[in-house]
C-alpha positions as CSV (number, residue, x, y, z in Angstrom):
1,M,38.2,-11.8,-28.6
2,Q,35.2,-13.8,-27.2
3,T,34.1,-13.6,-23.8
4,N,31.6,-15.9,-21.6
5,T,29.6,-13.1,-20.4
6,P,25.9,-14.3,-20.5
7,R,23.4,-12.5,-22.8
8,L,19.8,-11.8,-21.8
9,S,17.5,-13.6,-23.5
10,R,14.5,-12.0,-25.5
11,F,12.0,-12.7,-23.4
12,S,14.3,-11.6,-20.3
13,V,14.4,-8.2,-22.1
14,I,10.4,-8.0,-22.7
15,E,10.1,-8.8,-18.8
16,L,12.9,-6.0,-17.7
17,L,11.5,-3.6,-20.2
18,T,7.8,-4.2,-18.9
19,I,9.0,-4.1,-15.0
20,V,10.8,-0.9,-15.4
21,L,9.0,1.3,-18.2
22,I,5.6,0.7,-16.8
23,A,7.0,1.5,-13.1
24,L,8.4,4.9,-14.4
25,V,5.1,6.0,-15.9
26,P,3.6,7.9,-12.7
27,L,6.9,10.6,-13.0
28,F,5.2,12.0,-16.2
29,L,1.7,12.5,-14.7
30,T,0.1,14.8,-12.1
31,F,-2.4,13.6,-9.2
32,P,-5.1,14.3,-7.5
33,Y,-4.5,14.7,-3.6
34,R,-4.9,11.0,-2.4
35,V,-7.0,9.7,0.7
36,N,-5.0,8.9,3.7
37,I,-1.8,9.8,2.0
38,F,-0.9,12.1,4.9
39,L,0.2,8.9,6.8
40,S,2.6,8.2,4.2
41,W,4.0,11.6,4.1
42,E,4.1,11.8,8.3
43,G,6.0,8.9,9.0
44,A,8.6,9.3,6.1
45,Y,9.0,12.8,7.1
46,R,9.9,12.0,10.8
47,L,11.9,9.1,10.0
48,S,13.7,11.5,7.7
49,Q,14.3,13.9,10.0
50,G,16.0,11.3,12.4
51,Q,13.1,10.7,14.6
52,V,13.0,7.6,16.3
53,P,9.6,5.6,16.3
54,F,8.1,4.4,19.6
55,K,10.9,6.8,21.4
56,D,9.6,10.2,19.4
57,Y,6.3,9.1,18.4
58,G,4.1,5.9,18.6
59,T,2.5,3.8,15.9
60,P,0.6,0.3,15.9
61,L,2.9,-0.6,13.1
62,G,6.8,-0.8,12.7
63,Y,8.7,1.4,10.3
64,G,9.1,-0.8,7.9
65,F,6.9,0.9,5.4
66,W,8.4,4.2,5.6
67,I,12.2,3.2,5.1
68,V,11.9,3.7,1.5
69,P,9.9,6.8,1.4
70,A,12.1,8.1,4.4
71,L,15.0,7.8,1.8
72,C,13.2,9.6,-1.2
73,F,12.6,12.4,1.1
74,K,16.2,12.6,1.9
75,L,17.2,12.1,-1.8
76,F,14.6,14.3,-3.5
77,G,13.0,16.5,-0.8
78,A,10.0,16.4,1.6
79,K,7.5,16.8,-1.1
80,L,4.4,14.8,-1.7
81,I,5.6,13.8,-5.2
82,S,8.5,12.1,-3.5
83,L,6.1,9.4,-2.4
84,V,5.3,8.6,-6.1
85,K,9.1,8.1,-6.8
86,A,9.4,5.9,-3.7
87,Q,6.7,3.7,-5.0
88,V,8.4,3.7,-8.6
89,I,11.2,2.3,-6.7
90,L,8.9,-0.3,-4.8
91,N,6.9,-1.2,-8.0
92,I,10.6,-2.0,-9.7
93,I,11.7,-4.2,-6.8
94,A,8.3,-6.0,-6.6
95,G,8.6,-6.7,-10.2
96,L,11.9,-8.1,-10.1
97,A,11.3,-10.1,-7.2
98,F,8.2,-11.8,-8.9
99,R,10.4,-12.4,-11.8
100,C,13.3,-13.8,-9.7
101,I,10.5,-16.3,-8.0
102,L,9.4,-17.8,-11.4
103,K,13.0,-18.2,-12.3
104,S,13.4,-20.1,-9.1
105,L,10.7,-22.5,-10.1
106,D,11.8,-22.7,-13.6
107,V,8.8,-21.4,-15.3
108,K,8.9,-21.4,-18.9
109,P,10.5,-18.2,-19.9
110,G,7.4,-17.4,-22.3
111,I,5.0,-18.0,-19.6
112,R,7.3,-16.0,-17.4
113,A,7.1,-13.0,-19.1
114,L,3.5,-13.1,-19.5
115,S,3.4,-13.5,-15.8
116,V,5.2,-10.5,-15.5
117,L,3.0,-8.6,-17.5
118,V,-0.2,-9.8,-15.7
119,F,1.6,-8.9,-12.4
120,V,2.5,-5.2,-13.8
121,L,-1.1,-4.7,-14.8
122,S,-3.0,-6.3,-12.2
123,Y,-1.0,-5.1,-9.3
124,S,1.9,-2.4,-9.8
125,F,0.7,-0.2,-12.4
126,F,-2.1,1.5,-10.3
127,N,-0.1,1.8,-7.2
128,F,1.2,5.3,-7.6
129,W,1.6,6.3,-3.8
130,P,2.8,4.1,-1.0
131,W,0.8,2.4,1.4
132,Y,1.8,-0.3,3.8
133,N,-1.0,-3.0,2.9
134,Q,0.8,-3.0,-0.5
135,T,4.6,-2.4,0.6
136,V,4.2,-5.6,2.9
137,I,3.5,-7.4,-0.2
138,V,6.8,-6.4,-1.8
139,Y,8.9,-7.3,1.2
140,E,7.0,-10.7,0.9
141,L,7.9,-11.2,-2.4
142,V,11.4,-10.4,-1.8
143,A,11.4,-12.8,1.2
144,L,10.0,-15.7,-1.2
145,C,12.9,-14.4,-4.0
146,F,15.9,-15.3,-1.3
147,L,14.3,-18.3,0.5
148,L,13.2,-20.0,-3.0
149,R,17.0,-19.1,-4.1
150,F,18.3,-20.9,-1.0
151,L,16.0,-24.1,-1.7
152,V,17.4,-24.6,-5.0
153,R,20.9,-23.9,-4.6
154,E,23.4,-26.2,-3.8
155,D,26.4,-24.2,-3.0
156,K,27.9,-22.2,-0.1
157,W,26.3,-19.1,-0.8
158,R,22.7,-20.4,-0.4
159,W,22.9,-19.6,3.5
160,A,23.2,-16.2,2.7
161,F,19.8,-16.1,0.9
162,L,18.5,-17.6,3.7
163,A,19.4,-14.9,6.2
164,L,18.2,-12.3,3.3
165,S,15.1,-13.9,3.2
166,S,14.5,-14.0,7.2
167,L,15.7,-10.2,7.2
168,F,12.9,-9.2,4.8
169,V,10.2,-11.7,6.5
170,F,10.8,-9.7,9.4
171,L,10.5,-6.5,7.6
172,T,6.9,-7.7,6.5
173,L,6.3,-8.1,10.3
174,F,7.4,-4.9,10.8
175,T,5.3,-3.2,8.1
176,K,1.9,-5.0,8.6
177,Q,1.2,-7.8,11.1
178,D,-1.2,-9.6,9.3
179,G,0.7,-9.9,6.0
180,G,3.8,-10.3,7.8
181,G,2.2,-13.4,9.8
182,L,1.1,-15.0,6.5
183,T,4.2,-14.3,5.0
184,L,5.9,-16.2,7.9
185,M,3.6,-19.3,7.8
186,L,4.1,-19.4,3.9
187,C,8.0,-19.7,4.5
188,L,7.8,-22.1,7.1
189,A,5.4,-24.2,4.8
190,L,8.3,-24.4,2.2
191,L,10.7,-24.8,4.5
192,A,8.6,-27.8,6.0
193,Y,8.2,-29.6,2.7
194,D,12.2,-28.9,1.7
195,T,12.9,-30.7,5.7
196,W,10.5,-33.3,4.9
197,Q,11.6,-34.1,1.4
198,R,15.7,-33.6,1.6
199,K,15.9,-34.4,5.4
200,A,17.2,-31.1,5.9
201,W,16.7,-30.9,9.7
202,L,18.7,-27.7,10.2
203,D,16.6,-25.6,7.9
204,I,13.8,-24.6,9.8
205,P,15.9,-24.0,13.0
206,V,18.3,-21.9,11.7
207,F,15.9,-19.6,9.7
208,L,14.1,-19.1,13.1
209,V,17.4,-18.2,14.8
210,M,18.3,-15.9,12.2
211,L,14.7,-14.2,12.2
212,G,15.0,-13.8,16.1
213,V,18.6,-12.3,15.7
214,V,17.3,-9.7,13.1
215,A,14.1,-9.1,15.1
216,A,16.4,-8.4,18.3
217,C,18.5,-6.1,16.4
218,F,15.5,-4.0,15.2
219,I,13.3,-4.1,18.3
220,L,15.7,-4.0,21.6
221,P,16.6,-0.5,20.7
222,L,12.8,0.3,20.5
223,M,12.0,-1.0,24.0
224,P,10.4,-0.5,26.3
225,N,7.6,1.7,24.4
226,F,7.3,-0.7,21.7
227,A,5.8,-3.4,23.8
228,Y,2.9,-0.7,24.2
229,W,2.3,1.0,20.9
230,Y,3.1,-2.4,18.7
231,N,-0.2,-4.2,17.9
232,H,0.5,-8.1,18.8
233,G,-2.9,-8.5,20.2
234,Q,-2.6,-7.1,23.4
235,A,-4.5,-4.0,25.2
236,P,-5.5,-1.2,24.2
237,H,-5.3,-2.8,20.4
238,N,-8.2,-4.9,18.8
239,S,-8.2,-7.7,16.8
240,R,-9.4,-7.4,13.2
241,L,-9.3,-11.3,12.9
242,S,-12.7,-12.6,12.8
243,I,-13.5,-16.3,11.5
244,G,-17.1,-15.2,10.6
245,D,-15.9,-12.6,8.6
246,L,-13.3,-14.8,6.6
247,V,-15.9,-17.3,6.1
248,G,-18.4,-14.8,5.0
249,E,-16.0,-13.2,2.6
250,F,-14.8,-16.5,0.9
251,F,-18.2,-18.3,0.2
252,G,-19.9,-14.7,-0.3
253,A,-17.5,-13.2,-2.6
254,S,-13.9,-14.1,-3.5
255,Q,-15.2,-15.4,-7.4
256,W,-11.6,-14.9,-8.6
257,I,-9.7,-16.9,-6.0
258,K,-12.3,-19.9,-6.1
259,F,-12.1,-19.9,-9.8
260,Y,-8.2,-20.4,-9.8
261,L,-8.5,-22.8,-6.9
262,L,-11.1,-24.8,-9.0
263,L,-8.5,-25.0,-12.3
264,I,-5.7,-25.3,-10.1
265,V,-7.1,-28.8,-8.6
266,L,-8.4,-30.0,-11.9
267,L,-5.0,-29.4,-13.2
268,L,-3.4,-31.2,-10.4
269,L,-5.7,-34.1,-10.6
270,P,-3.7,-36.4,-13.2
271,Q,-0.5,-35.7,-10.9
272,L,-2.4,-36.8,-7.7
273,R,-2.5,-40.4,-9.1
274,H,1.1,-40.5,-8.7
275,F,1.5,-38.7,-5.8
276,R,5.2,-39.9,-5.1
277,D,6.0,-38.4,-8.1
278,L,4.6,-35.5,-7.3
279,W,6.0,-35.3,-3.8
280,N,9.5,-35.9,-5.2
281,N,9.3,-33.3,-8.2
282,R,10.7,-30.3,-5.9
283,K,9.9,-27.6,-8.5
284,L,6.4,-28.3,-9.0
285,M,6.0,-29.2,-5.2
286,L,7.4,-25.5,-4.4
287,F,5.6,-24.1,-7.2
288,T,2.2,-25.3,-5.9
289,L,2.7,-24.7,-2.5
290,V,3.5,-20.8,-3.0
291,T,0.5,-20.9,-5.4
292,L,-2.0,-22.1,-3.0
293,G,-0.3,-20.1,-0.2
294,I,-0.7,-16.8,-2.0
295,L,-4.4,-17.5,-2.7
296,A,-4.8,-18.3,0.8
297,E,-3.3,-15.7,2.1
298,A,-5.3,-13.3,-0.2
299,A,-8.2,-14.7,1.2
300,I,-7.4,-13.7,4.5
301,F,-5.9,-10.7,3.7
302,Q,-9.0,-9.1,2.3
303,V,-10.4,-9.1,5.3
304,T,-7.7,-8.3,8.0
305,S,-6.8,-5.8,6.0
306,Y,-9.8,-4.1,4.0
307,T,-8.8,-0.9,2.7
308,P,-8.5,-0.2,0.0
309,P,-10.5,-3.1,-1.5
310,D,-8.4,-4.3,-3.9
311,N,-5.3,-4.6,-2.1
312,N,-5.2,-8.4,-2.3
313,I,-5.1,-8.7,-5.9
314,F,-1.4,-9.8,-5.8
315,F,-2.7,-13.6,-6.4
316,H,-3.7,-13.0,-9.9
317,S,-0.2,-13.3,-11.5
318,F,0.5,-16.6,-9.2
319,A,-2.3,-18.2,-10.4
320,F,-2.1,-17.3,-13.7
321,A,1.6,-18.4,-14.1
322,Y,1.0,-21.9,-12.4
323,I,-2.2,-22.5,-14.7
324,F,-0.4,-21.7,-17.5
325,S,2.6,-23.7,-16.8
326,L,0.4,-26.9,-16.0
327,L,-2.1,-26.3,-19.1
328,L,-0.1,-25.6,-22.1
329,P,1.9,-28.7,-22.2
330,L,-1.8,-30.5,-22.2
331,L,-2.9,-28.1,-24.8
332,Q,0.5,-28.8,-26.7
333,L,1.2,-25.5,-27.1
334,S,4.5,-23.4,-26.7
335,S,4.6,-20.2,-25.2
336,E,8.0,-19.7,-26.8
337,N,6.5,-19.8,-30.0
338,V,6.7,-16.0,-31.0
339,R,3.4,-16.1,-32.6
340,N,1.7,-17.7,-29.5
341,F,3.3,-15.3,-27.0
342,G,2.1,-12.0,-29.1
343,I,-1.5,-13.5,-29.5
344,S,-1.1,-14.2,-25.6
345,A,0.3,-11.1,-24.6
346,L,-2.8,-9.3,-26.4
347,L,-4.9,-11.1,-24.7
348,V,-3.8,-10.3,-21.3
349,L,-3.6,-6.4,-22.2
350,L,-7.3,-7.1,-23.1
351,W,-8.1,-8.9,-19.9
352,W,-6.7,-5.9,-17.8
353,S,-7.5,-3.3,-20.1
354,G,-9.7,-1.7,-17.3
355,V,-6.2,-0.7,-15.7
356,Y,-5.3,1.8,-18.1
357,W,-8.3,2.5,-20.2
358,K,-9.3,5.3,-17.8
359,Y,-6.3,7.1,-18.7
360,A,-6.7,6.7,-22.5
361,D,-10.5,7.2,-22.2
362,R,-9.6,11.0,-21.6
363,V,-8.2,11.2,-24.9
364,F,-10.9,9.2,-26.7
365,A,-13.3,11.0,-24.9
366,R,-12.6,13.8,-26.9
367,F,-13.5,12.1,-30.3
368,M,-16.0,9.6,-29.0
369,P,-18.3,11.5,-26.5
370,A,-20.5,9.6,-23.8
371,G,-23.8,8.6,-24.4
372,G,-25.2,11.9,-23.0
373,P,-24.7,14.5,-20.5
374,S,-25.7,13.9,-16.8
375,G,-28.8,15.7,-15.5
376,I,-31.8,16.4,-17.1
377,V,-31.7,16.8,-20.6
378,V,-33.8,16.9,-23.7
379,S,-33.8,15.7,-27.2
380,K,-33.7,18.2,-30.4
381,T,-37.6,16.9,-30.6
382,G,-38.1,18.1,-27.1
383,E,-38.3,14.7,-25.6
384,N,-36.8,13.7,-22.2
385,V,-33.3,11.6,-22.6
386,V,-32.5,9.1,-20.2
387,S,-28.9,7.4,-20.6
388,R,-26.4,5.5,-18.8
389,S,-25.0,9.0,-17.4
390,N,-28.2,10.5,-16.3
391,Y,-30.6,8.0,-15.1
392,M,-29.8,8.6,-11.8
393,L,-29.7,12.1,-10.6
394,S,-27.3,13.6,-8.2
395,Y,-28.5,16.4,-5.4
396,D,-24.8,16.6,-3.9
397,T,-24.0,20.4,-3.9
398,T,-20.9,20.3,-2.2
399,D,-19.0,17.7,-4.7
400,V,-16.4,19.3,-6.7
401,P,-15.1,17.3,-9.6
402,T,-11.2,16.7,-9.8
403,S,-11.6,18.5,-13.1
404,Q,-11.8,21.5,-11.4
405,W,-9.2,21.1,-8.8
406,V,-6.2,23.3,-8.9
407,F,-2.5,23.4,-7.7
408,S,-0.8,24.9,-4.6
409,R,1.9,27.3,-5.0
410,L,3.5,25.4,-2.3
411,P,6.5,23.2,-3.5
412,E,5.6,20.5,-0.6
413,F,2.5,20.0,-2.9
414,Q,4.2,20.0,-6.5
415,K,2.3,18.2,-9.1
416,V,-0.6,17.4,-6.9
417,Y,-3.8,19.1,-7.4
418,M,-6.9,19.7,-4.7
419,P,-10.2,21.3,-4.3
420,P,-9.9,25.0,-4.8
421,G,-11.1,25.6,-1.5
422,T,-8.4,23.5,0.1
423,V,-5.9,25.5,-1.5
424,A,-7.4,29.0,-0.7
425,G,-7.6,27.3,3.1
426,I,-3.9,26.4,3.0
427,D,-3.1,30.0,1.9
428,R,-5.4,31.7,4.7
429,F,-3.6,29.3,7.1
430,M,0.0,30.2,5.7
431,A,-0.9,34.2,5.9
432,M,-2.1,33.8,9.6
433,P,0.2,36.3,11.7
434,V,0.5,34.0,14.7
435,L,2.7,31.7,12.5
436,K,5.5,34.4,12.0
437,E,4.8,36.0,15.7
438,K,5.7,32.8,17.3
439,G,8.7,31.8,15.5
440,D,10.5,28.8,16.4
441,S,8.1,28.8,19.7
442,L,5.0,28.0,17.5
443,R,3.1,24.9,18.5
444,V,0.7,23.5,16.1
445,L,-1.6,20.4,16.4
446,N,-2.2,19.3,12.9
447,M,-5.1,16.8,12.7
448,S,-5.9,17.3,9.1
449,E,-4.6,15.4,6.0
450,L,-2.6,18.0,5.1
451,T,0.9,16.7,7.0
452,P,3.2,18.9,4.5
453,L,2.3,22.1,6.2
454,A,4.8,21.0,8.9
455,H,7.7,21.3,6.2
456,A,5.8,24.5,4.7
457,V,5.5,26.8,7.3
458,P,7.8,25.4,8.8
459,F,6.7,24.1,12.7
460,K,8.3,21.5,14.8
461,E,6.1,18.5,15.3
462,E,5.4,17.0,18.9
463,T,7.7,14.3,19.9
464,G,7.8,11.9,22.8
465,P,6.4,8.3,23.5
466,D,3.1,9.3,24.1
467,I,2.4,11.4,20.4
468,P,0.6,9.3,18.1
469,L,1.7,9.4,14.4
470,W,-2.0,9.6,13.5
471,Y,-5.0,10.3,15.8
472,H,-7.5,7.8,14.6
473,L,-8.9,6.4,17.8
474,G,-8.7,2.7,18.6
475,V,-6.1,2.4,15.8
476,G,-3.7,5.1,15.7
477,M,-4.1,6.2,19.2
478,F,-6.0,5.1,22.3
479,N,-7.7,6.7,25.5
480,R,-4.7,7.4,27.0
481,Q,-3.3,9.9,24.5
482,L,-6.9,11.1,24.3
483,E,-7.0,12.4,27.5
484,A,-3.7,14.1,27.3
485,Y,-4.5,15.9,24.0
486,K,-7.9,17.0,25.8
487,Q,-5.6,18.2,28.7
488,K,-3.4,20.2,26.8
489,V,-6.2,21.9,24.8
490,H,-7.9,22.8,28.1
491,R,-4.6,24.6,28.9
492,H,-4.3,26.5,25.7
493,Y,-1.2,24.7,24.8
494,Y,-1.1,25.0,21.0
495,H,-1.2,28.4,19.2
496,V,-3.4,26.9,16.3
497,V,-5.3,23.5,15.8
498,L,-6.1,21.7,12.4
499,Y,-9.3,19.6,13.2
500,E,-10.5,17.6,10.2
501,Y,-14.1,16.9,10.6
502,M,-15.2,13.5,9.2
503,P,-18.4,12.7,10.5
504,Y,-19.0,9.7,8.6
505,N,-15.7,8.1,10.1
506,N,-15.8,6.4,13.1
507,N,-13.6,8.5,15.1
508,F,-10.9,9.1,12.4
509,N,-10.3,12.4,14.5
510,P,-11.5,11.6,18.0
511,F,-15.0,13.6,18.1
512,A,-14.2,13.9,21.9
513,L,-11.3,16.0,21.2
514,R,-13.6,18.3,18.6
515,D,-15.8,18.9,21.7
516,A,-12.9,20.1,23.9
517,L,-11.8,22.5,21.0
518,R,-15.2,23.8,20.9
519,K,-15.4,24.8,24.4
520,D,-11.7,25.9,24.9
521,Y,-11.0,27.7,21.5
522,Q,-12.5,29.3,19.1
523,L,-13.3,28.4,15.3
524,V,-11.5,31.1,13.3
525,D,-11.9,29.4,9.7
526,S,-12.9,26.1,7.7
527,F,-12.3,25.1,4.2
528,L,-12.9,21.9,2.5
529,A,-10.5,18.6,2.8
530,P,-8.8,17.4,-0.2
531,R,-11.1,14.2,-0.4
532,R,-14.2,13.1,-2.7
533,P,-16.9,13.3,-2.2
534,T,-16.0,16.6,-0.4
535,R,-18.2,16.1,2.9
536,E,-15.3,16.7,5.5
537,M,-13.9,19.8,6.5
538,I,-10.6,21.2,7.7
539,E,-11.4,23.6,10.8
540,V,-8.7,26.1,12.1
541,Y,-9.0,26.8,15.9
542,V,-6.9,29.4,18.2
543,P,-7.3,29.9,21.7
544,K,-10.4,32.2,22.6
545,P,-9.2,35.7,23.2
546,Q,-10.4,36.4,26.6
547,D,-8.0,33.6,28.0
548,P,-5.0,33.5,26.0
549,G,-3.6,30.8,27.8
550,T,-0.4,30.3,30.2
551,F,2.1,28.8,27.9
């Protein structure tokens, strides 16, 4: 008996295996403690505990970023490794959404499979930990996937795709404002072209109404504190948008973006001679708008969301897909040819070898040692040896190489290693008598990156509309919250305070609060923070014995 069930093509199988298998790689690895991952853990933990953002704590972002990590905390436990599992899910979603976009634009299967490989290698593979600057792009890809399905379909279900697109456009805004705003503008540009080309005048109004309804459903239950905390340009928040920075970064750097732009313009020149034909070629026009929009977004995003420095490289795969789609027909080459595809895939792997080589190098280093050890060395004949490894000498006596990092016994830090001094400091903190003496009444102010300690001790975290999710002055908290904390410190409200001192970071934890602690509390311990270089210290404070407090 024959069935009409469609079979996956060879290239579809390659795409799906590439997306899923590479996304699963982090599940089999161990990791050094990730800088700033405390923020991912804290938001996910509070959300998984049933706390309501903007009511139980404040944040300048919406809670879109923490939805998937919080779900993984519910499924796999409040462990750091659960964040890695959340990122596995996000990487798979991102890869499938990118593939969906290319399918809607009728990109040839061979080029599509190569583009998926570029996407996974250039953007997904090294994202082992969830971060809002990456999650906002995942939501954007899903929004574009649904929007393009709406634009290319003609059946009754197309409006459902528009509704889903509006949902994920809002989630981008509710994850990171700059990425969300750019996503909204790109979607409106695509809808504007569709409106003008097909005279579909209702598309934009319906989309905006849907977006407004979704926004109201999310925001109204969070008022009135939402209006204070959410950063939409009002005081006390500061805007990161600077025309000077944008222009300087684009003309002073952005080499790949400008290179792709040059190739796209050259490939479009023949099409521009017959602009009417280009305008009416819906798939090519949509593809052009998406690609140019992504390049423009990447140029802006690298300035407004500048950490980590490579968070905007999602543009490579779009530019690659577009350029190859226009270039291969001109060269009379077919990406569907097995030989051509195989050679192209090998070249892509060579192009992005830097992504996976640092892991393979750990194995090859045993058989192919580097040119020479670091530090001052002499050859067998007694001559001074200068090589790539030691032409510069380091006198940093505080650094602890990750090769010397160790694991903690606490399940919250499973498969995550830290400097030995950090692990020893955690053990000393866990052994403090006050943690057991105070029991459920224990009050801890944890201003360190070791946020999983809230679950390990455990202790109840403070809640309230003026409690910040993190303590970066001018970013995650403001002068009003700083004054409230200084008053609590003066009254000896907390039984223990963990303060991470970062002298080279601009008030990552408010320096004024450290001054207050040194006045009204006593320092009983300090140990290395889980960072490199290891210049930051986690300081442990308790109330001064002559005035144990009145609370």
